[in-house]
C-alpha positions in Angstrom: 68.3 65.9 121.5 67.8 66.7 117.9 65.1 69.2 118.7 67.3 70.8 121.3 70.2 71.1 118.9 68.0 72.7 116.3 66.7 75.2 118.8 70.2 76.1 119.9 71.3 76.5 116.3 68.3 78.9 115.6 69.2 80.9 118.7 72.8 81.2 117.5 71.8 82.2 114.0 69.4 84.8 115.4 72.1 86.1 117.6 74.5 86.4 114.7 71.9 88.2 112.6 71.4 90.7 115.4 75.1 91.2 116.0 75.8 94.8 116.4 78.1 96.7 114.0 81.7 97.3 114.9 82.1 101.0 115.6 85.3 102.6 114.3 86.5 106.2 114.8 89.2 107.3 112.3 91.2 110.2 113.7 93.5 112.5 111.7 95.2 115.8 112.7 94.2 118.0 109.8 91.2 118.1 107.4 93.6 118.1 104.4 93.1 115.8 101.4 96.7 114.7 101.2 98.1 111.1 101.4 96.8 110.4 104.9 93.6 112.1 104.2 93.0 110.0 101.1 93.8 106.9 103.1 91.1 107.8 105.7 88.6 108.8 103.1 88.9 105.6 101.0 88.8 103.3 104.0 86.0 105.2 105.8 83.7 105.2 102.7 84.3 101.7 101.6 83.8 99.6 104.7 80.7 97.4 104.5 77.8 99.3 106.1 76.2 96.2 107.4 79.3 95.4 109.5 80.8 98.8 110.5 79.6 102.1 111.9 82.1 104.8 110.9 82.9 108.2 112.4 85.8 110.5 111.5 87.5 112.8 114.0 89.6 115.5 112.4 91.3 118.8 113.2 89.5 121.9 111.8 87.6 121.9 108.5 88.7 121.6 104.9 88.6 119.4 101.8 88.7 116.1 103.7 85.7 117.0 105.9 83.7 118.1 102.9 84.5 114.9 100.9 83.6 112.7 103.9 80.3 114.4 104.5 79.4 114.3 100.8 79.7 110.5 101.1 77.4 110.4 104.1 80.2 109.9 106.7 79.6 111.6 110.1 82.5 113.8 111.1 83.5 115.5 114.4 85.8 118.5 114.2 88.4 119.3 116.8 88.6 123.0 117.3 92.1 123.3 118.9 94.2 120.5 117.4 97.2 121.8 115.5 100.1 120.1 113.8 102.8 122.0 115.7 103.5 121.4 119.4 101.6 123.8 121.7 101.4 122.3 125.3 98.4 124.3 126.4 96.4 123.5 123.2 97.6 119.9 123.3 96.2 119.5 126.8 92.9 121.0 125.8 92.8 118.8 122.7 93.5 115.7 124.8 90.6 116.6 127.1 88.3 117.2 124.1 89.3 113.9 122.5 88.9 112.0 125.8 85.3 113.4 126.1 84.5 112.4 122.6 85.8 108.8 123.1 83.9 108.4 126.3 80.7 109.6 124.6 81.0 107.6 121.4 82.3 104.4 123.0 83.9 103.0 119.8 85.2 99.4 119.5 88.2 100.5 117.4 90.2 103.8 117.2 92.2 104.1 114.0 94.8 107.0 114.3 96.5 108.6 111.4 99.3 111.2 111.5 101.7 111.6 114.4 100.1 114.5 116.4 96.7 112.9 116.9 98.5 109.5 117.1 100.2 110.4 120.4 97.3 112.3 122.0 94.7 109.9 120.6 96.4 106.8 121.7 96.7 108.1 125.3 93.1 109.2 125.3 92.0 105.8 124.0 93.9 104.0 126.7 92.4 106.2 129.4 89.0 105.6 127.9 89.4 101.8 127.9 89.0 101.4 124.2 89.9 97.8 123.4 91.6 98.2 120.0 93.8 101.1 119.1 95.3 101.1 115.6 97.9 103.6 114.5 99.0 104.0 110.9 102.4 105.5 110.4 102.3 107.5 107.1 106.1 107.9 107.1 107.9 108.4 110.4 108.0 112.1 111.3 111.5 111.8 112.8 112.8 111.3 109.3 112.0 115.0 108.5 114.6 117.6 108.3 114.6 119.1 111.8 117.0 120.2 114.4 118.5 117.3 116.5 116.5 118.2 119.7 113.2 118.2 117.8 114.1 114.8 116.2 114.7 113.2 119.5 111.4 114.6 120.9 109.5 113.3 117.9 111.2 109.9 118.1 110.1 109.6 121.7 106.5 110.6 120.9 106.4 108.1 118.0 107.8 105.4 120.3 105.2 106.1 123.0 102.4 106.1 120.3 103.4 102.6 119.2 103.6 101.4 122.8 100.1 102.7 123.6 98.6 101.3 120.4 97.6 97.6 120.2 98.7 97.4 116.5 100.7 99.8 114.3 100.2 99.6 110.5 103.2 100.6 108.4 102.7 101.2 104.7 106.2 100.3 103.4 109.3 98.1 104.1 111.5 101.1 105.1 109.1 102.2 107.9 108.7 98.6 109.0 112.5 98.2 109.4 112.7 101.5 111.3 109.7 100.7 113.5 111.1 97.3 114.6 114.1 99.2 116.0 111.9 100.9 118.6 112.4 99.3 122.0 109.9 96.6 123.1 107.8 97.2 119.9 109.0 94.5 117.4 105.8 92.5 117.5 103.5 95.6 117.3 103.8 96.1 113.5 102.0 94.8 110.5 102.8 95.9 106.9 99.9 96.9 104.7 100.8 98.7 101.5 98.6 101.5 100.3 96.4 100.5 97.4 94.4 102.2 94.7 91.2 101.4 92.8 91.2 101.6 89.0 90.1 105.1 88.0 89.2 107.0 84.8 91.6 109.6 83.4 91.4 111.9 80.4 92.9 111.2 77.0 96.2 112.9 76.6 94.9 115.7 74.3 91.9 116.5 76.6 94.2 116.6 79.6 96.6 118.9 77.9 93.7 121.2 76.6 92.6 121.6 80.2 96.1 122.6 81.4 96.5 125.0 78.6 93.2 126.7 79.6 94.3 126.7 83.3 97.7 128.3 82.6 96.4 130.6 79.8 99.5 129.5 77.7 100.6 126.3 76.0 103.4 124.6 78.0 103.5 121.6 75.6 104.2 123.0 72.1 105.7 119.7 70.9 107.8 119.3 74.0 108.3 116.3 76.2 106.3 117.2 79.4 107.5 116.3 82.9 104.9 116.5 85.6 104.6 116.5 89.4 101.5 116.5 91.6 102.3 117.5 95.1 101.8 120.0 97.9 104.3 122.9 97.6 106.0 122.1 100.8 109.6 121.5 101.9 109.2 117.7 102.2 108.3 117.4 98.5 111.6 118.8 97.3 110.2 120.7 94.3 113.1 123.1 94.4 115.4 120.2 93.6 113.3 119.4 90.6 113.4 123.0 89.3 117.2 123.1 89.9 117.5 119.9 87.9 115.8 121.5 84.9 118.3 124.4 85.1 121.2 121.9 84.9 120.0 120.2 81.7 122.1 120.8 78.6 120.6 123.6 76.5 119.7 121.2 73.7 117.8 119.0 76.1 116.2 121.9 78.0 114.5 123.4 75.0 112.8 120.0 74.4 110.9 119.9 77.7 108.4 121.6 80.0 107.9 121.0 83.7 104.5 121.4 85.3 103.9 121.1 89.0 100.2 120.8 90.0 99.6 121.7 93.6 99.5 124.5 96.2 101.3 125.2 99.4 103.4 127.3 101.7 106.5 127.3 99.4 104.8 128.8 96.3 106.5 132.2 96.5 109.8 130.6 97.2 109.4 128.4 94.1 108.3 131.2 91.9 111.4 133.2 92.9 113.6 130.2 92.1 111.9 129.8 88.7 112.6 133.5 88.0 116.2 133.3 89.3 117.0 130.3 87.1 115.3 132.0 84.1 112.9 129.1 83.6 109.6 131.0 83.3 109.1 129.6 79.8 109.8 126.0 81.0 108.4 125.6 84.5 104.8 126.2 85.4 102.8 126.2 88.6 99.0 125.9 87.7 98.0 125.6 91.4 95.6 123.2 93.1 93.4 121.1 90.8 90.5 119.0 92.0 90.9 115.3 91.2 94.4 116.0 89.7 95.1 112.4 88.9 92.7 112.5 85.9 95.2 114.9 84.2 98.3 112.7 84.7 97.9 111.6 81.1 99.0 115.1 80.0 102.6 114.2 80.9 105.2 112.0 79.3 107.3 111.6 82.4 106.4 111.9 86.1 108.9 113.2 88.7 108.6 113.2 92.5 111.8 114.7 94.1 110.6 114.2 97.7 112.8 114.5 100.8 110.4 112.5 103.0 107.6 110.1 102.1 105.5 107.2 103.3 104.1 105.3 100.3 102.8 108.1 98.0 99.5 107.6 96.3 100.5 109.9 93.5 103.2 107.5 92.4 100.7 104.6 92.4 98.4 106.7 90.3 101.2 107.8 87.9 102.2 104.2 87.5 98.6 103.1 86.9 98.3 105.6 84.1 101.5 104.2 82.6 104.0 107.0 83.2 107.8 106.4 83.5 108.8 107.7 86.9 111.9 109.6 88.2 111.9 109.8 92.0 114.0 109.7 95.1 115.0 106.8 97.4 113.1 107.8 100.5 110.4 106.1 102.6 108.4 103.5 100.7 109.1 104.7 97.2 111.5 101.8 96.4 108.6 99.4 97.1 106.8 101.0 94.1 109.6 101.5 91.6 111.9 98.6 92.6 114.9 98.2 94.9 117.3 97.1 92.2 119.8 99.6 90.9 118.3 102.1 88.6 119.2 105.5 87.3 115.7 106.7 87.9 115.6 106.1 91.6 118.1 108.6 93.0 119.2 110.0 96.3 117.2 112.9 97.7 118.6 116.5 97.4 120.5 115.5 94.3 119.5 117.9 91.5 122.4 116.6 89.3 121.1 113.0 89.6 117.6 114.1 88.7 118.9 116.0 85.7 120.9 112.9 84.5 117.7 110.7 84.9 115.7 113.2 82.9 118.3 113.4 80.2 118.2 109.6 79.8 114.5 109.4 79.5 114.2 112.4 77.2 116.7 111.1 74.7 115.7 107.4 74.9 112.1 106.5 74.0 112.7 102.8 74.3 113.8 103.2 77.9 110.7 105.3 78.6 108.5 102.6 77.2 110.2 99.8 79.2 110.1 101.7 82.5 106.4 102.6 81.9 105.5 98.9 81.6 107.5 97.7 84.5 106.0 100.3 87.0 102.4 99.8 85.7 102.6 96.0 86.1 104.0 96.4 89.7 101.2 98.8 90.7 98.4 96.7 89.3 99.6 93.5 91.0 100.9 94.7 94.3 99.0 97.9 95.2 95.3 97.3 94.7 92.8 98.8 97.1 90.8 95.6 97.6 93.9 93.8 99.0 94.7 96.8 101.3 91.1 97.0 102.6 90.9 93.2 103.2 94.1 93.2 105.3 93.0 96.3 107.3 89.6 94.8 108.1 91.4 91.7 109.4 93.3 94.0 111.8 90.1 95.5 113.1 88.3 92.2 113.6 91.2 90.1 114.9 
């Protein structure tokens, strides 16, 4: 009996040692290093290599693909997948994804972004993949669209959740909205985005770099307000610029506003800056690699978004210790606090942004208190190790 038990135990241990890795395919619509792209990159590159085999499926080529491959992650590019709806291309993309899933035979599909979420969840079901995870990086039906488009996107989001075995939401707001989808209440789990500690430049070094980039000095003894964001409609940068124009002259001359990022709205924003006569106050240095290391150049961070999930850039700004002015959309209140504050304002309200700026510019004590509050919240509640641990639990459950 004793010998038999020992033999069985040895067989069990040998079987455990030889247990194959869990194969995960991450899928994302575009090879863009934005919020969803950063989420995929950090999870894909940090999973224990002795337990997981990772492949990333993405639309086209770009910064995300390059970063993944530089970290040794195998990628598969989809040639036809596009963000906008195109029935013919979408059918072709579905067939392409279906073929990839059948060839790769993953244990887990982790879908990110709404377009590949719907197509990928259906392809995964048809392929018989046992675990289909979808992360909603902010519900797309919250975007500013015509009513018919909103209804169509709501239906696609609902079907995606139904087809998935589990949907991860990254903030309380999206959890509440998701649980209103019919027959889906038990499908959700809340896992906040998290960040690792990171190095950033000293204030003077960060400012020196921006001065070189702009070929002019936007600081000159001023209080600097900064934004890091894609120059797209959803980021509401135009409202931030309009807020600067609303400041009292005595306040306006004390500040500069620097928006790091690139995007489709650049020309529109440049025209607005000229129209408001702010060319000596508002600056667009363009895209900057690893932009978070330059956050220390700023005295205040502003994100005037119209739609968000749970933005990494606010976690990074909070970690650096910047007081934050932002809008009450998506998961932003999870970061800066739900309680009444003059620095968490309604979206599309340039006047409210201007009032918040004025308060922080004239009151250094308030800036200091807000800086400490946000930094403490980020360090305690939004660390990457916690996010990764909870996500792995979803994969293995």
